[in-house]
C-alpha positions in Angstrom: 144.2 -80.2 -37.6 141.2 -82.0 -40.1 139.4 -78.9 -40.3 142.3 -76.8 -41.5 143.2 -79.6 -43.7 139.5 -79.5 -45.4 139.6 -75.6 -45.9 143.2 -75.0 -46.8 141.8 -76.6 -50.3 140.4 -73.7 -51.0 143.2 -71.2 -51.0 146.5 -74.1 -51.5 144.3 -76.7 -53.6 146.1 -80.0 -52.8 149.3 -79.0 -51.0 147.8 -78.5 -47.7 146.0 -81.6 -47.2 148.9 -83.4 -48.8 151.3 -81.5 -46.3 149.4 -82.6 -43.3 148.5 -86.5 -45.0 152.3 -86.5 -44.9 153.2 -85.2 -41.4 150.7 -87.7 -39.9 150.4 -90.7 -42.1 153.0 -93.0 -39.7 151.1 -92.0 -36.7 148.9 -94.5 -35.5 147.3 -92.2 -32.9 145.7 -89.7 -36.3 144.3 -92.4 -37.8 140.9 -90.1 -38.2 143.0 -87.2 -39.1 144.6 -89.2 -41.6 141.2 -90.3 -43.3 140.1 -86.5 -43.5 143.6 -85.7 -45.1 143.3 -88.3 -47.6 139.7 -87.9 -48.5 140.5 -83.8 -48.5 143.5 -84.7 -51.2 141.5 -86.9 -52.9 138.6 -84.1 -53.7 141.5 -81.5 -54.4 143.2 -83.8 -57.0 139.8 -84.2 -58.3 138.9 -80.5 -58.8 142.5 -79.7 -60.1 141.4 -82.7 -62.9 138.4 -80.4 -63.4 140.2 -77.3 -64.2 142.5 -79.2 -66.6 139.2 -80.5 -68.3 137.9 -76.9 -68.2 141.1 -75.4 -69.4 140.9 -77.5 -72.4 137.1 -76.9 -73.0 137.6 -73.0 -73.0 138.7 -73.8 -76.6 135.1 -74.8 -77.3 133.4 -71.8 -75.0 131.8 -74.3 -72.6 135.2 -74.3 -70.1 134.5 -70.6 -69.3 131.2 -71.6 -67.7 132.6 -74.6 -65.9 135.4 -72.6 -64.1 133.4 -70.6 -62.0 131.1 -74.2 -61.3 134.2 -75.7 -60.5 135.3 -72.6 -58.2 131.8 -72.6 -56.0 131.6 -76.2 -55.6 134.9 -76.5 -54.2 134.4 -73.3 -51.8 131.3 -74.8 -50.7 132.1 -78.2 -50.3 135.1 -77.3 -48.6 133.4 -75.1 -46.0 130.8 -78.1 -45.3 133.8 -80.2 -44.9 135.4 -78.0 -42.4 132.6 -77.7 -40.0 131.9 -81.6 -40.2 135.5 -82.2 -39.4 135.2 -79.5 -36.5 132.1 -81.6 -35.0 134.5 -84.7 -35.0 132.4 -86.1 -37.9 133.5 -88.1 -41.2 132.8 -86.3 -43.9 133.1 -87.5 -47.7 133.0 -85.7 -50.6 129.9 -86.6 -52.9 131.9 -86.9 -55.8 135.5 -87.3 -55.3 138.1 -89.6 -57.1 139.5 -92.1 -54.7 143.1 -92.3 -55.7 144.8 -92.3 -52.4 143.8 -94.8 -50.0 
């Protein structure tokens, strides 16, 4: 389930990790899954903010260069996180705003 939470960020953005976290947040036996869902949710919120900044910067033409970089970083880091979660290892994204605890 944690792997699905990380990989759903590629397709569904922050909606996939949010749904997994909301379903399992009150279950004490799912603490590890909740931690991974929150980590993925925080990263997807960071990616969303980065897309918004890049969208504003398209008026300066640098945003057109940032959007593919953000897309590629999201793809690579979500796949890496999904593989680590499948192995049962905690994964912390290298740059993510920790907004939800």
